[in-house]
VEXMARTI-854195 format. One record per atom (N, C-alpha, C): residue in one letter; x, y, z. Coordinates in steps of 0.02 Angstrom, whole numbers, plus 50000, padded with zeros to 5 digits. Layout:
REM VEXMARTI-854195
AXYZ;...
END
This chain:
REM VEXMARTI-854195
R465825158548368;R465385161748319;R465735167548286;G465545168848224;G465835174448188;G466515172848161;G466755177148115;G467415176048086;G467415170348036;N468015168748012;N468095163347965;N468595158347991;F468595152447962;F469095147547980;F469355144147917;I469985141947920;I470285138347864;I470475131447889;G470295126347852;G470465119647874;G470255114647822;R470355108247838;R470155102847794;R469625098747830;L469055098047798;L468485094647828;L468395087847795;T468355082547834;T468235075947808;T467615072947840;T467295068447804;T466715064947831;T466955059547878;V466495056347914;V466685051147962;V467035045247929;D466895044147864;D467225038647829;D467845040747792;G468085046847806;G468725049147780;G468715052547713;N468125053747684;N468075057147620;N468155064647628;S468465067847579;S468565075047581;S467915078747565;A467685082847613;A467065086547602;A467155091747546;S467755094647542;S467875099647491;S467845096447421;F468125090447415;F468095086947350;F467375085347331;M466985083247379;M466275081547366;M465895087647340;L466045093547369;L465705099647349;L465925101747279;V466585101447267;V466845103347201;V466595098547147;Q466585092147163;Q466375087047116;Q465645087847097;A465235090447144;A464525091547130;A464385098247099;G464915102247088;G464825108847058;G464555113947107;L464635112647171;L464375117147222;L464915121847251;A465525120947228;A466075125247253;A466625125547201;K467035130847208;K467625131647165;K468245130647208;V468795128847175;V469415127647211;V469755134347226;H469865135547291;H470185141747312;H470945140847310;E471295146347301;E472025146047296;E472355143147359;S472005143447415;S472285140747477;S472335133147476;A472015129947426;A472045122647421;A472705120347391;Y473095125147364;Y473745123247334;Y474175119847387;G474445114147369;G474865110447416;G474485105147455;A473805105047449;A473415099947482;A473535093147449;P473505087747487;P473625081047458;P473185079447399;N472575082047399;N472105080447344;N472015086347296;Y472525090647292;Y472465096647250;Y472315094947177;K472675090147148;K472565088347078;K471865085447069;Q471635081547117;Q470965078747114;Q470435084247114;L470555089447155;L470095095047158;L470075098847091;I470675100047063;I470715103747000;I470375099846944;D470485093246942;D470175089046890;D469415089146895;A469165088846958;A468435088946969;A468145095646949;E468505101046966;E468275107746947;E468255108546871;E468785106146837;E468815106646764;E468245102846731;K468085097046758;K467525093046730;K466865096846737;C466745099746795;C466125103446806;C466095109746763;R466675112946753;R466705118946712;R466535117146639;K466805111646614;K466675109746545;K465955107646534;E465665104446585;E464975101946579;E464465106946605;R464695112946628;R464255118246653;R463805115646709;I464115112846760;I463745110146816;I463765114946875;G463205115746909;G463175119846970;G463385126946961;V463905129046999;V464125136046997;V464415137846928;W464545132946887;W464825134146820;W464285134446766;T463655134446786;T463095134246737;T463145139846686;N463305145846708;N463315151646663;N464035153746645;Y464495149246655;Y465205150846642;Y465325151846567;E465715156946550;E465905158246481;E466655157846475;E466895154046426;E467605153346416;E467895160146397;P468475161946425;P468785168446409;P469015168446336;T468925174246304;T469135174946234;T469885176346232;A470185175946172;A470895177346164;A471055184446187;K470595189046175;K470695196046195;K470715196646271;D470255192946305;D470245193046378;D470905190446407;E471155184946377;E471765181946402;E472365186646392;E472355190246335;E472895194946321;E472905200646371;E472305203246387;E472245208646436;E472465206346505;N472295200046523;N472495197446588;N473245196746594;E473565194846539;E474285193946540;E474645200546552;T474375206046526;T474695212546534;T474535215646602;E473975213646631;E473775216546695;E474035212746755;N474085206246748;N474275202146805;N475015202746822;V475165203246886;V475845203346909;V476025196246929;P476605193746908;P476795186846925;P476765185747001;E476475180047020;E476405178447091;E476985174247114;E477165174947178;E477695170947206;E477435163847215;E477895159147214;E477715152147225;E477425151447295;P476825148547301;P476525147647368;P476975143447413;V477015145447475;V477415141547523;V476975139847582;L477195134947621;L476815132847679;L476695138847725;G476075139947743;G475905145647785;G475595151247745;A475675151047678;A475355156147636;A474755152947602;G474225151947641;G473615149047614;G473575141447624;V474125138247646;V474115131147659;V474165130147735;V473715126147762;V473675125347834;V474195120447860;N474585122747908;N475065118347942;N474735116548009;F474495110348015;F474125108348074;F474565107348135;N475225107948126;N475675107748183;N475755114648214;D475485119748180;D475505126548204;D475035127148264;S475275129848319;S474875130248380;S474275134848373;R474255138848320;R473675143348310;R473065139448285;F473155133348260;F472615129448234;F472445123748281;R471815121948285;R471595116348327;R471135111848286;R471215105448295;R470785100648261;R470095100748293;V469585100348250;V468895100448276;V468495094848242;V467925093248273;V467445088548246;V466795092348236;V466525092248175;V465885095548162;V465325091548194;T464945094648238;T464405091148273;T463715092648245;Y463645098448213;Y462975100148187;Y463035105848137;V462645105348083;V462605110648033;V461865112448025;T461695118748037;T461005120848033;T460785121747961;P460125122047948;P459885123347880;P460155129947852;E460345134647896;E460625141047874;E461385140547864;L461645134347869;L462355132847860;L462805135747915;K462535136547974;K462955138048032;K463265131448054;V463905131648067;V464275125548084;V464465125548158;Y464295120148193;Y464485119448263;Y465005113948269;V465515115248310;V466065110448316;V466255109248389;Q466605103648399;Q466925102348463;Q467675101948449;Y468075103948498;Y468795102848492;Y468905095248494;A469315092848449;A469405085548441;A469625082348507;E470045085848545;E470285082848607;E469735082148660;Q469175085648650;Q468615085048697;Q468105079948675;G468185077548613;G467685072948585;G467595066648626;A468155063548647;A468115057348686;A467765058548753;K467905064348783;K467595066048847;K466835066648840;V466615069948786;V465895070848774;V465565064148760;E465895059948719;E465615053448703;E465545049148765;Q466045049448810;Q466015045548872;Q465445048048916;L465365054648919;L464815057548958;L464145055148931;Q464085055048864;Q463465052948834;Q463325045548847;T463855041548845;T463775034348861;T463555033348933;D463855037148978;D463665036649049;D462945038549060;L462735043949025;L462045046349033;L461545041049009;R461695037848953;R461235032748926;R461205026648972;E461785024749000;E461805018949044;E461395020249107;I461455026249134;I461075028049194;I460325027949180;F460135030749123;F459425031049106;F459155024149086;N459585019649063;N459365012849048;N459235008949111;Q459635010449163;Q459565006849227;Q458995009749268;T458945016349269;T458405019749306;T458025024149257;K457475021849234;K457095025349183;K456955032549205;P457125037349162;P457015044449180;P456275046049187;V456125050149236;V455435052249247;V455315058749210;G454925058549158;G454775064549119;G454285069049154;G454125074549122;G453635079149151;G453945084449195;H454595085149193;H454945090149233;H454745097149212;S454595101549261;S454425108449246;S455055112649247;P455305114649189;P455955117849185;P455945125349203;K456525127949217;K456615135149228;K457105137749176;K457035143949157;K457485146849108;K458205146749135;G458665144449093;G459365143949112;G459555137449144;E459065133249158;E459205126849193;E459555121949146;L460025118149174;L460355112749138;L459985106349156;L459745102849105;L459355096849117;L459485091749061;A459085086449059;A459135081549005;A458525082348960;A458645082548895;A458105083148847;A458165077648795;R457605075248772;R457595069748723;R457565072848653;F458085071548613;F458135074448546;F457675070548499;T457285074248459;T456775071148416;T457075066448364;V457645068348335;V457915064548278;V458085057348297;D458435056348354;D458645049548372;D458305046948436;N457895051248467;N457525049448528;N457985047648587;E458585050548587;E459055049448641;E459065055448687;W459305054348749;W459355059748798;W460035063148793;Y460025069848798;Y460645073748796;Y460595079348847;R461185081848867;R461185087648911;R460955093748872;A460525097748902;A460265103648868;A460135109148918;R460165115348893;R460025121148935;R459385124448910;V458955126248956;V458325129548938;V458465136848919;E458295138648858;E458415145548835;E457795149848840;K457215146948828;K456605151048827;K456005146748844;I455535149648882;I454925146248900;I454335150548879;E453905147648837;E453315151248813;E452685147648836;G452115150548821;G451485147448840;G451385140848805;N450895136948829;N450725130448801;N451325125648802;N451735126248855;N452305121748864;N452775121548804;R452915127348776;R453395127848721;R454075129548751;I454525124648753;I455175125348786;I455725125148733;S456115130548728;S456685130648682;S457305128548721;V457635123248696;V458235120748730;V458835120948682;Y459415121448712;Y460055121448676;Y460455115548700;F460635110948655;F461025105048674;F461755107048681;V461975107748742;V462605111048757;V463215107348731;D463165100748721;D463745096948698;D463795096348622;Y463265098248587;Y463255097248515;Y463075103548475;G462785108548507;G462675114948473;G462005115948440;N461605110748434;N460955111548401;N460415113448452;R459855115648425;R459295117948466;R458655114448446;E458175114548492;E457535111448476;E456985114648518;L456385114848489;L455795117348525;L455415111248549;I455345110548614;I455005104748643;I454335106848671;T453815103148652;T453145104748675;T452855099248720;D453225093848727;D453005088148768;D453465087748829;L453205089448888;L453625089648948;L453895082748967;S453615077348940;S453875070748955;S454565069648924;R454765074248880;R455425073748848;R455945077848884;L455775080148944;L456235083848987;L456275080549055;T456875080149083;T456955077349150;T457585080249181;Q457655079249246;Q458255081649280;Q458855077249264;L459445080249263;L460055076549251;L460245072549312;P460545066749303;P460805062849360;P461375066749394;P461505065349458;P462075068549492;P462725067249454;G463155072349452;G463795071549419;G463805073749347;M463215075549321;M463165077649251;M463105085149243;Y463205088749298;Y463085095949296;Y463715100049287;F464285096949277;F464905100949271;F464855105449211;S465185111149215;S465115116349163;S465425113849099;H465145116349043;H465375114348976;H465865119548949;
END
């Protein structure tokens, strides 16, 4: 949490998320994109949105000759960008590949380290297989801080979750520890104890 990150985000089918945003007029091309494989594609998409006044370019005004003349006298020539100056080298040990697991309506982004993705997926597969063989008994009375299994409303699947808050009228706030999202559960049948072996720390 907190801070900023620089990287390249792609969808599950391999499309560039940055290009999709620029193409829709929802973002501008930052100088750090220089050297990216799709840099020209980004610039072309940005230029199209600028000309058609789409999204962030709605109120854009073309610079006048006077503005350009002033910029030429004020701007100091920039050095040619090199790898490491705004361009991400993913072989650099300071960077780690991640998989975006959840984005909140407030645009908070939750990620897993890519190398842990297979481990989490296997754990999830094991959990589903166990619950398919031995139907989980809902109605568990949780305690704050407890690690248990909670049924996520969106896909109706069971996931590991930690109880964050318990309020009256069976209002249980849980945090899905493997994916980063949260949910308020009011039906205790959607909570159950985890099978043995699923309690290792995250």
